[in-house]
PDB file with one MODEL, atoms N, CA, C and O in Angstrom:
MODEL        1
ATOM      1  N   MET A   1     -53.625  25.993  74.901  1.00  0.00           N
ATOM      2  CA  MET A   1     -53.218  27.004  75.860  1.00  0.00           C
ATOM      3  C   MET A   1     -52.630  28.205  75.113  1.00  0.00           C
ATOM      4  O   MET A   1     -52.041  28.072  74.041  1.00  0.00           O
ATOM      5  N   THR A   2     -52.808  29.351  75.705  1.00  0.00           N
ATOM      6  CA  THR A   2     -52.237  30.549  75.109  1.00  0.00           C
ATOM      7  C   THR A   2     -50.761  30.652  75.470  1.00  0.00           C
ATOM      8  O   THR A   2     -50.270  29.952  76.356  1.00  0.00           O
ATOM      9  N   ASP A   3     -50.068  31.536  74.767  1.00  0.00           N
ATOM     10  CA  ASP A   3     -48.642  31.714  75.033  1.00  0.00           C
ATOM     11  C   ASP A   3     -48.397  32.192  76.464  1.00  0.00           C
ATOM     12  O   ASP A   3     -47.453  31.749  77.118  1.00  0.00           O
ATOM     13  N   SER A   4     -49.235  33.083  76.938  1.00  0.00           N
ATOM     14  CA  SER A   4     -49.038  33.605  78.298  1.00  0.00           C
ATOM     15  C   SER A   4     -49.255  32.510  79.344  1.00  0.00           C
ATOM     16  O   SER A   4     -48.571  32.485  80.368  1.00  0.00           O
ATOM     17  N   GLU A   5     -50.199  31.612  79.091  1.00  0.00           N
ATOM     18  CA  GLU A   5     -50.416  30.496  80.016  1.00  0.00           C
ATOM     19  C   GLU A   5     -49.215  29.553  80.010  1.00  0.00           C
ATOM     20  O   GLU A   5     -48.807  29.057  81.060  1.00  0.00           O
ATOM     21  N   LEU A   6     -48.652  29.307  78.829  1.00  0.00           N
ATOM     22  CA  LEU A   6     -47.480  28.445  78.734  1.00  0.00           C
ATOM     23  C   LEU A   6     -46.274  29.052  79.447  1.00  0.00           C
ATOM     24  O   LEU A   6     -45.530  28.355  80.139  1.00  0.00           O
ATOM     25  N   VAL A   7     -46.093  30.350  79.270  1.00  0.00           N
ATOM     26  CA  VAL A   7     -44.985  31.036  79.939  1.00  0.00           C
ATOM     27  C   VAL A   7     -45.159  30.968  81.449  1.00  0.00           C
ATOM     28  O   VAL A   7     -44.198  30.728  82.180  1.00  0.00           O
ATOM     29  N   SER A   8     -46.381  31.179  81.911  1.00  0.00           N
ATOM     30  CA  SER A   8     -46.663  31.105  83.342  1.00  0.00           C
ATOM     31  C   SER A   8     -46.412  29.703  83.883  1.00  0.00           C
ATOM     32  O   SER A   8     -45.833  29.536  84.956  1.00  0.00           O
ATOM     33  N   LYS A   9     -46.854  28.697  83.129  1.00  0.00           N
ATOM     34  CA  LYS A   9     -46.655  27.311  83.548  1.00  0.00           C
ATOM     35  C   LYS A   9     -45.170  26.958  83.568  1.00  0.00           C
ATOM     36  O   LYS A   9     -44.714  26.240  84.458  1.00  0.00           O
ATOM     37  N   LYS A  10     -44.415  27.461  82.589  1.00  0.00           N
ATOM     38  CA  LYS A  10     -42.972  27.212  82.548  1.00  0.00           C
ATOM     39  C   LYS A  10     -42.281  27.858  83.747  1.00  0.00           C
ATOM     40  O   LYS A  10     -41.384  27.269  84.350  1.00  0.00           O
ATOM     41  N   LYS A  11     -42.709  29.078  84.085  1.00  0.00           N
ATOM     42  CA  LYS A  11     -42.136  29.776  85.228  1.00  0.00           C
ATOM     43  C   LYS A  11     -42.396  28.989  86.519  1.00  0.00           C
ATOM     44  O   LYS A  11     -41.501  28.836  87.351  1.00  0.00           O
ATOM     45  N   ASP A  12     -43.623  28.496  86.675  1.00  0.00           N
ATOM     46  CA  ASP A  12     -43.967  27.705  87.861  1.00  0.00           C
ATOM     47  C   ASP A  12     -43.158  26.410  87.923  1.00  0.00           C
ATOM     48  O   ASP A  12     -42.695  26.006  88.989  1.00  0.00           O
ATOM     49  N   ALA A  13     -42.994  25.770  86.770  1.00  0.00           N
ATOM     50  CA  ALA A  13     -42.235  24.516  86.724  1.00  0.00           C
ATOM     51  C   ALA A  13     -40.765  24.760  87.064  1.00  0.00           C
ATOM     52  O   ALA A  13     -40.152  23.961  87.772  1.00  0.00           O
ATOM     53  N   ARG A  14     -40.203  25.851  86.567  1.00  0.00           N
ATOM     54  CA  ARG A  14     -38.809  26.177  86.890  1.00  0.00           C
ATOM     55  C   ARG A  14     -38.646  26.454  88.387  1.00  0.00           C
ATOM     56  O   ARG A  14     -37.648  26.059  88.990  1.00  0.00           O
ATOM     57  N   GLN A  15     -39.623  27.127  88.975  1.00  0.00           N
ATOM     58  CA  GLN A  15     -39.569  27.409  90.408  1.00  0.00           C
ATOM     59  C   GLN A  15     -39.656  26.109  91.208  1.00  0.00           C
ATOM     60  O   GLN A  15     -38.936  25.928  92.190  1.00  0.00           O
ATOM     61  N   GLU A  16     -40.540  25.209  90.781  1.00  0.00           N
ATOM     62  CA  GLU A  16     -40.659  23.920  91.460  1.00  0.00           C
ATOM     63  C   GLU A  16     -39.369  23.120  91.329  1.00  0.00           C
ATOM     64  O   GLU A  16     -38.938  22.470  92.282  1.00  0.00           O
ATOM     65  N   TYR A  17     -38.753  23.166  90.145  1.00  0.00           N
ATOM     66  CA  TYR A  17     -37.487  22.462  89.926  1.00  0.00           C
ATOM     67  C   TYR A  17     -36.413  23.018  90.859  1.00  0.00           C
ATOM     68  O   TYR A  17     -35.644  22.262  91.452  1.00  0.00           O
ATOM     69  N   PHE A  18     -36.368  24.335  90.983  1.00  0.00           N
ATOM     70  CA  PHE A  18     -35.412  24.971  91.884  1.00  0.00           C
ATOM     71  C   PHE A  18     -35.630  24.514  93.322  1.00  0.00           C
ATOM     72  O   PHE A  18     -34.675  24.182  94.025  1.00  0.00           O
ATOM     73  N   ASN A  19     -36.890  24.497  93.757  1.00  0.00           N
ATOM     74  CA  ASN A  19     -37.201  24.071  95.124  1.00  0.00           C
ATOM     75  C   ASN A  19     -36.834  22.604  95.350  1.00  0.00           C
ATOM     76  O   ASN A  19     -36.339  22.246  96.419  1.00  0.00           O
ATOM     77  N   LEU A  20     -37.073  21.758  94.353  1.00  0.00           N
ATOM     78  CA  LEU A  20     -36.710  20.351  94.474  1.00  0.00           C
ATOM     79  C   LEU A  20     -35.200  20.172  94.552  1.00  0.00           C
ATOM     80  O   LEU A  20     -34.707  19.314  95.285  1.00  0.00           O
ATOM     81  N   ARG A  21     -34.468  20.984  93.796  1.00  0.00           N
ATOM     82  CA  ARG A  21     -33.003  20.915  93.853  1.00  0.00           C
ATOM     83  C   ARG A  21     -32.498  21.301  95.239  1.00  0.00           C
ATOM     84  O   ARG A  21     -31.551  20.704  95.752  1.00  0.00           O
ATOM     85  N   LEU A  22     -33.135  22.302  95.840  1.00  0.00           N
ATOM     86  CA  LEU A  22     -32.747  22.689  97.203  1.00  0.00           C
ATOM     87  C   LEU A  22     -33.036  21.559  98.182  1.00  0.00           C
ATOM     88  O   LEU A  22     -32.228  21.276  99.068  1.00  0.00           O
ATOM     89  N   GLN A  23     -34.197  20.909  98.021  1.00  0.00           N
ATOM     90  CA  GLN A  23     -34.535  19.783  98.883  1.00  0.00           C
ATOM     91  C   GLN A  23     -33.541  18.636  98.699  1.00  0.00           C
ATOM     92  O   GLN A  23     -33.183  17.955  99.659  1.00  0.00           O
ATOM     93  N   GLN A  24     -33.105  18.431  97.472  1.00  0.00           N
ATOM     94  CA  GLN A  24     -32.145  17.363  97.205  1.00  0.00           C
ATOM     95  C   GLN A  24     -30.825  17.653  97.916  1.00  0.00           C
ATOM     96  O   GLN A  24     -30.208  16.748  98.477  1.00  0.00           O
ATOM     97  N   GLN A  25     -30.400  18.890  97.894  1.00  0.00           N
ATOM     98  CA  GLN A  25     -29.132  19.260  98.529  1.00  0.00           C
ATOM     99  C   GLN A  25     -29.196  19.144 100.046  1.00  0.00           C
ATOM    100  O   GLN A  25     -28.187  18.869 100.696  1.00  0.00           O
ATOM    101  N   THR A  26     -30.370  19.354 100.604  1.00  0.00           N
ATOM    102  CA  THR A  26     -30.501  19.262 102.062  1.00  0.00           C
ATOM    103  C   THR A  26     -30.874  17.852 102.515  1.00  0.00           C
ATOM    104  O   THR A  26     -30.916  17.568 103.712  1.00  0.00           O
ATOM    105  N   GLY A  27     -31.145  16.971 101.550  1.00  0.00           N
ATOM    106  CA  GLY A  27     -31.489  15.596 101.897  1.00  0.00           C
ATOM    107  C   GLY A  27     -32.954  15.395 102.238  1.00  0.00           C
ATOM    108  O   GLY A  27     -33.318  14.360 102.797  1.00  0.00           O
ATOM    109  N   ALA A  28     -33.784  16.340 101.921  1.00  0.00           N
ATOM    110  CA  ALA A  28     -35.204  16.254 102.269  1.00  0.00           C
ATOM    111  C   ALA A  28     -36.083  15.823 101.097  1.00  0.00           C
ATOM    112  O   ALA A  28     -37.307  15.793 101.225  1.00  0.00           O
ATOM    113  N   LEU A  29     -35.483  15.493  99.968  1.00  0.00           N
ATOM    114  CA  LEU A  29     -36.253  15.140  98.776  1.00  0.00           C
ATOM    115  C   LEU A  29     -36.796  13.729  98.898  1.00  0.00           C
ATOM    116  O   LEU A  29     -36.036  12.775  99.067  1.00  0.00           O
ATOM    117  N   GLU A  30     -38.126  13.598  98.810  1.00  0.00           N
ATOM    118  CA  GLU A  30     -38.769  12.295  98.972  1.00  0.00           C
ATOM    119  C   GLU A  30     -38.815  11.509  97.668  1.00  0.00           C
ATOM    120  O   GLU A  30     -38.608  10.295  97.663  1.00  0.00           O
ATOM    121  N   ARG A  31     -39.087  12.198  96.562  1.00  0.00           N
ATOM    122  CA  ARG A  31     -39.186  11.513  95.258  1.00  0.00           C
ATOM    123  C   ARG A  31     -38.163  12.095  94.283  1.00  0.00           C
ATOM    124  O   ARG A  31     -38.457  13.075  93.598  1.00  0.00           O
ATOM    125  N   PRO A  32     -36.976  11.514  94.211  1.00  0.00           N
ATOM    126  CA  PRO A  32     -35.955  12.030  93.295  1.00  0.00           C
ATOM    127  C   PRO A  32     -36.383  11.983  91.824  1.00  0.00           C
ATOM    128  O   PRO A  32     -35.905  12.776  91.013  1.00  0.00           O
ATOM    129  N   SER A  33     -37.274  11.065  91.482  1.00  0.00           N
ATOM    130  CA  SER A  33     -37.725  10.963  90.096  1.00  0.00           C
ATOM    131  C   SER A  33     -38.510  12.203  89.665  1.00  0.00           C
ATOM    132  O   SER A  33     -38.633  12.480  88.472  1.00  0.00           O
ATOM    133  N   ARG A  34     -39.027  12.932  90.619  1.00  0.00           N
ATOM    134  CA  ARG A  34     -39.790  14.148  90.310  1.00  0.00           C
ATOM    135  C   ARG A  34     -38.900  15.197  89.632  1.00  0.00           C
ATOM    136  O   ARG A  34     -39.387  15.996  88.832  1.00  0.00           O
ATOM    137  N   LEU A  35     -37.607  15.198  89.946  1.00  0.00           N
ATOM    138  CA  LEU A  35     -36.683  16.130  89.310  1.00  0.00           C
ATOM    139  C   LEU A  35     -36.670  15.918  87.792  1.00  0.00           C
ATOM    140  O   LEU A  35     -36.744  16.879  87.026  1.00  0.00           O
ATOM    141  N   ASN A  36     -36.578  14.672  87.370  1.00  0.00           N
ATOM    142  CA  ASN A  36     -36.567  14.376  85.941  1.00  0.00           C
ATOM    143  C   ASN A  36     -37.890  14.741  85.287  1.00  0.00           C
ATOM    144  O   ASN A  36     -37.912  15.263  84.173  1.00  0.00           O
ATOM    145  N   GLU A  37     -38.982  14.472  85.971  1.00  0.00           N
ATOM    146  CA  GLU A  37     -40.296  14.796  85.421  1.00  0.00           C
ATOM    147  C   GLU A  37     -40.428  16.294  85.177  1.00  0.00           C
ATOM    148  O   GLU A  37     -40.878  16.718  84.112  1.00  0.00           O
ATOM    149  N   ILE A  38     -40.040  17.083  86.151  1.00  0.00           N
ATOM    150  CA  ILE A  38     -40.149  18.541  86.037  1.00  0.00           C
ATOM    151  C   ILE A  38     -39.214  19.052  84.952  1.00  0.00           C
ATOM    152  O   ILE A  38     -39.596  19.915  84.162  1.00  0.00           O
ATOM    153  N   ARG A  39     -38.000  18.530  84.906  1.00  0.00           N
ATOM    154  CA  ARG A  39     -37.032  18.961  83.899  1.00  0.00           C
ATOM    155  C   ARG A  39     -37.564  18.701  82.492  1.00  0.00           C
ATOM    156  O   ARG A  39     -37.417  19.541  81.604  1.00  0.00           O
ATOM    157  N   LYS A  40     -38.182  17.537  82.290  1.00  0.00           N
ATOM    158  CA  LYS A  40     -38.755  17.199  80.985  1.00  0.00           C
ATOM    159  C   LYS A  40     -39.967  18.057  80.667  1.00  0.00           C
ATOM    160  O   LYS A  40     -40.179  18.429  79.513  1.00  0.00           O
ATOM    161  N   ASP A  41     -40.764  18.373  81.681  1.00  0.00           N
ATOM    162  CA  ASP A  41     -41.920  19.251  81.474  1.00  0.00           C
ATOM    163  C   ASP A  41     -41.476  20.636  81.013  1.00  0.00           C
ATOM    164  O   ASP A  41     -42.077  21.224  80.114  1.00  0.00           O
ATOM    165  N   VAL A  42     -40.414  21.153  81.639  1.00  0.00           N
ATOM    166  CA  VAL A  42     -39.888  22.461  81.246  1.00  0.00           C
ATOM    167  C   VAL A  42     -39.409  22.408  79.799  1.00  0.00           C
ATOM    168  O   VAL A  42     -39.660  23.337  79.031  1.00  0.00           O
ATOM    169  N   ALA A  43     -38.733  21.346  79.426  1.00  0.00           N
ATOM    170  CA  ALA A  43     -38.242  21.206  78.052  1.00  0.00           C
ATOM    171  C   ALA A  43     -39.394  21.154  77.053  1.00  0.00           C
ATOM    172  O   ALA A  43     -39.318  21.759  75.984  1.00  0.00           O
ATOM    173  N   LYS A  44     -40.451  20.438  77.398  1.00  0.00           N
ATOM    174  CA  LYS A  44     -41.618  20.355  76.507  1.00  0.00           C
ATOM    175  C   LYS A  44     -42.258  21.729  76.325  1.00  0.00           C
ATOM    176  O   LYS A  44     -42.619  22.113  75.212  1.00  0.00           O
ATOM    177  N   LEU A  45     -42.395  22.464  77.425  1.00  0.00           N
ATOM    178  CA  LEU A  45     -42.985  23.799  77.353  1.00  0.00           C
ATOM    179  C   LEU A  45     -42.121  24.728  76.510  1.00  0.00           C
ATOM    180  O   LEU A  45     -42.641  25.496  75.700  1.00  0.00           O
ATOM    181  N   GLU A  46     -40.805  24.665  76.695  1.00  0.00           N
ATOM    182  CA  GLU A  46     -39.909  25.508  75.911  1.00  0.00           C
ATOM    183  C   GLU A  46     -39.974  25.150  74.429  1.00  0.00           C
ATOM    184  O   GLU A  46     -39.882  26.030  73.573  1.00  0.00           O
ATOM    185  N   THR A  47     -40.132  23.868  74.125  1.00  0.00           N
ATOM    186  CA  THR A  47     -40.242  23.438  72.738  1.00  0.00           C
ATOM    187  C   THR A  47     -41.498  23.992  72.088  1.00  0.00           C
ATOM    188  O   THR A  47     -41.449  24.496  70.966  1.00  0.00           O
ATOM    189  N   VAL A  48     -42.611  23.902  72.780  1.00  0.00           N
ATOM    190  CA  VAL A  48     -43.874  24.418  72.235  1.00  0.00           C
ATOM    191  C   VAL A  48     -43.785  25.928  72.031  1.00  0.00           C
ATOM    192  O   VAL A  48     -44.218  26.441  70.998  1.00  0.00           O
ATOM    193  N   LEU A  49     -43.233  26.635  72.997  1.00  0.00           N
ATOM    194  CA  LEU A  49     -43.101  28.087  72.860  1.00  0.00           C
ATOM    195  C   LEU A  49     -42.178  28.449  71.703  1.00  0.00           C
ATOM    196  O   LEU A  49     -42.447  29.398  70.966  1.00  0.00           O
ATOM    197  N   SER A  50     -41.106  27.708  71.543  1.00  0.00           N
ATOM    198  CA  SER A  50     -40.171  27.953  70.448  1.00  0.00           C
ATOM    199  C   SER A  50     -40.832  27.699  69.098  1.00  0.00           C
ATOM    200  O   SER A  50     -40.653  28.473  68.157  1.00  0.00           O
ATOM    201  N   GLU A  51     -41.599  26.610  69.005  1.00  0.00           N
ATOM    202  CA  GLU A  51     -42.308  26.305  67.759  1.00  0.00           C
ATOM    203  C   GLU A  51     -43.291  27.419  67.417  1.00  0.00           C
ATOM    204  O   GLU A  51     -43.410  27.815  66.257  1.00  0.00           O
ATOM    205  N   ARG A  52     -43.981  27.912  68.410  1.00  0.00           N
ATOM    206  CA  ARG A  52     -44.947  28.990  68.169  1.00  0.00           C
ATOM    207  C   ARG A  52     -44.233  30.270  67.751  1.00  0.00           C
ATOM    208  O   ARG A  52     -44.695  30.992  66.868  1.00  0.00           O
ATOM    209  N   ARG A  53     -43.100  30.540  68.399  1.00  0.00           N
ATOM    210  CA  ARG A  53     -42.358  31.751  68.080  1.00  0.00           C
ATOM    211  C   ARG A  53     -41.842  31.705  66.636  1.00  0.00           C
ATOM    212  O   ARG A  53     -41.778  32.737  65.968  1.00  0.00           O
ATOM    213  N   LEU A  54     -41.475  30.516  66.157  1.00  0.00           N
ATOM    214  CA  LEU A  54     -40.958  30.352  64.802  1.00  0.00           C
ATOM    215  C   LEU A  54     -42.051  30.027  63.789  1.00  0.00           C
ATOM    216  O   LEU A  54     -41.767  29.832  62.608  1.00  0.00           O
ATOM    217  N   ASN A  55     -43.287  29.968  64.244  1.00  0.00           N
ATOM    218  CA  ASN A  55     -44.443  29.641  63.405  1.00  0.00           C
ATOM    219  C   ASN A  55     -44.288  28.287  62.705  1.00  0.00           C
ATOM    220  O   ASN A  55     -44.595  28.147  61.521  1.00  0.00           O
ATOM    221  N   LEU A  56     -43.819  27.320  63.442  1.00  0.00           N
ATOM    222  CA  LEU A  56     -43.665  25.979  62.896  1.00  0.00           C
ATOM    223  C   LEU A  56     -44.927  25.173  63.162  1.00  0.00           C
ATOM    224  O   LEU A  56     -45.587  25.349  64.186  1.00  0.00           O
ATOM    225  N   THR A  57     -45.249  24.299  62.239  1.00  0.00           N
ATOM    226  CA  THR A  57     -46.347  23.366  62.456  1.00  0.00           C
ATOM    227  C   THR A  57     -45.752  21.967  62.504  1.00  0.00           C
ATOM    228  O   THR A  57     -44.957  21.590  61.643  1.00  0.00           O
ATOM    229  N   VAL A  58     -46.134  21.218  63.496  1.00  0.00           N
ATOM    230  CA  VAL A  58     -45.602  19.879  63.685  1.00  0.00           C
ATOM    231  C   VAL A  58     -46.729  18.892  63.477  1.00  0.00           C
ATOM    232  O   VAL A  58     -47.773  18.968  64.125  1.00  0.00           O
ATOM    233  N   LYS A  59     -46.500  17.963  62.563  1.00  0.00           N
ATOM    234  CA  LYS A  59     -47.489  16.919  62.322  1.00  0.00           C
ATOM    235  C   LYS A  59     -47.174  15.753  63.234  1.00  0.00           C
ATOM    236  O   LYS A  59     -46.012  15.407  63.443  1.00  0.00           O
ATOM    237  N   SER A  60     -48.212  15.155  63.769  1.00  0.00           N
ATOM    238  CA  SER A  60     -47.986  14.045  64.679  1.00  0.00           C
ATOM    239  C   SER A  60     -47.578  12.803  63.901  1.00  0.00           C
ATOM    240  O   SER A  60     -47.971  12.631  62.747  1.00  0.00           O
ATOM    241  N   ARG A  61     -46.801  11.950  64.522  1.00  0.00           N
ATOM    242  CA  ARG A  61     -46.357  10.718  63.885  1.00  0.00           C
ATOM    243  C   ARG A  61     -47.512   9.762  63.679  1.00  0.00           C
ATOM    244  O   ARG A  61     -47.507   8.971  62.735  1.00  0.00           O
ATOM    245  N   VAL A  62     -48.495   9.828  64.547  1.00  0.00           N
ATOM    246  CA  VAL A  62     -49.649   8.944  64.433  1.00  0.00           C
ATOM    247  C   VAL A  62     -50.400   9.232  63.138  1.00  0.00           C
ATOM    248  O   VAL A  62     -50.804   8.311  62.428  1.00  0.00           O
ATOM    249  N   ALA A  63     -50.581  10.500  62.842  1.00  0.00           N
ATOM    250  CA  ALA A  63     -51.286  10.875  61.619  1.00  0.00           C
ATOM    251  C   ALA A  63     -50.510  10.428  60.387  1.00  0.00           C
ATOM    252  O   ALA A  63     -51.109   9.946  59.426  1.00  0.00           O
ATOM    253  N   LYS A  64     -49.182  10.580  60.399  1.00  0.00           N
ATOM    254  CA  LYS A  64     -48.363  10.146  59.276  1.00  0.00           C
ATOM    255  C   LYS A  64     -48.462   8.645  59.079  1.00  0.00           C
ATOM    256  O   LYS A  64     -48.593   8.160  57.955  1.00  0.00           O
ATOM    257  N   LYS A  65     -48.400   7.925  60.167  1.00  0.00           N
ATOM    258  CA  LYS A  65     -48.418   6.477  60.091  1.00  0.00           C
ATOM    259  C   LYS A  65     -49.751   5.974  59.543  1.00  0.00           C
ATOM    260  O   LYS A  65     -49.774   5.057  58.722  1.00  0.00           O
ATOM    261  N   SER A  66     -50.847   6.556  59.984  1.00  0.00           N
ATOM    262  CA  SER A  66     -52.157   6.102  59.529  1.00  0.00           C
ATOM    263  C   SER A  66     -52.365   6.419  58.048  1.00  0.00           C
ATOM    264  O   SER A  66     -53.031   5.652  57.353  1.00  0.00           O
ATOM    265  N   THR A  67     -51.816   7.523  57.549  1.00  0.00           N
ATOM    266  CA  THR A  67     -51.982   7.840  56.138  1.00  0.00           C
ATOM    267  C   THR A  67     -51.117   6.942  55.269  1.00  0.00           C
ATOM    268  O   THR A  67     -51.522   6.603  54.157  1.00  0.00           O
ATOM    269  N   THR A  68     -49.957   6.551  55.731  1.00  0.00           N
ATOM    270  CA  THR A  68     -49.114   5.658  54.939  1.00  0.00           C
ATOM    271  C   THR A  68     -49.670   4.254  54.946  1.00  0.00           C
ATOM    272  O   THR A  68     -49.499   3.524  53.970  1.00  0.00           O
ATOM    273  N   ASP A  69     -50.330   3.855  56.015  1.00  0.00           N
ATOM    274  CA  ASP A  69     -50.930   2.525  56.081  1.00  0.00           C
ATOM    275  C   ASP A  69     -52.085   2.407  55.094  1.00  0.00           C
ATOM    276  O   ASP A  69     -52.274   1.347  54.496  1.00  0.00           O
ATOM    277  N   THR A  70     -52.856   3.465  54.914  1.00  0.00           N
ATOM    278  CA  THR A  70     -53.999   3.405  54.008  1.00  0.00           C
ATOM    279  C   THR A  70     -53.546   3.440  52.559  1.00  0.00           C
ATOM    280  O   THR A  70     -54.240   2.904  51.694  1.00  0.00           O
ATOM    281  N   LYS A  71     -52.406   4.050  52.263  1.00  0.00           N
ATOM    282  CA  LYS A  71     -51.892   4.093  50.896  1.00  0.00           C
ATOM    283  C   LYS A  71     -51.406   2.725  50.433  1.00  0.00           C
ATOM    284  O   LYS A  71     -51.484   2.413  49.245  1.00  0.00           O
ATOM    285  N   LYS A  72     -50.910   1.912  51.351  1.00  0.00           N
ATOM    286  CA  LYS A  72     -50.393   0.600  51.013  1.00  0.00           C
ATOM    287  C   LYS A  72     -51.489  -0.368  50.626  1.00  0.00           C
ATOM    288  O   LYS A  72     -51.234  -1.328  49.899  1.00  0.00           O
ATOM    289  N   LYS A  73     -52.700  -0.139  51.094  1.00  0.00           N
ATOM    290  CA  LYS A  73     -53.818  -1.072  50.854  1.00  0.00           C
ATOM    291  C   LYS A  73     -54.422  -0.930  49.503  1.00  0.00           C
ATOM    292  O   LYS A  73     -55.365  -1.648  49.169  1.00  0.00           O
TER     293      LYS A  73
ENDMDL
END
């Protein structure tokens, strides 16, 4: 995804989180677990945007693990 798509998705997620919080306060929230899901999604999006802004590259743990396993053999 491009940076603009990520920013747009983050904005939408924050708006949904706000709406869910309002529903929670009025007692109309059907799935309280959705609040945590949205909050974590926003955090993930902010992390990716921050990494891109700082030009960081993150290697996956799966790739590290598979390379260390082959070295042991």
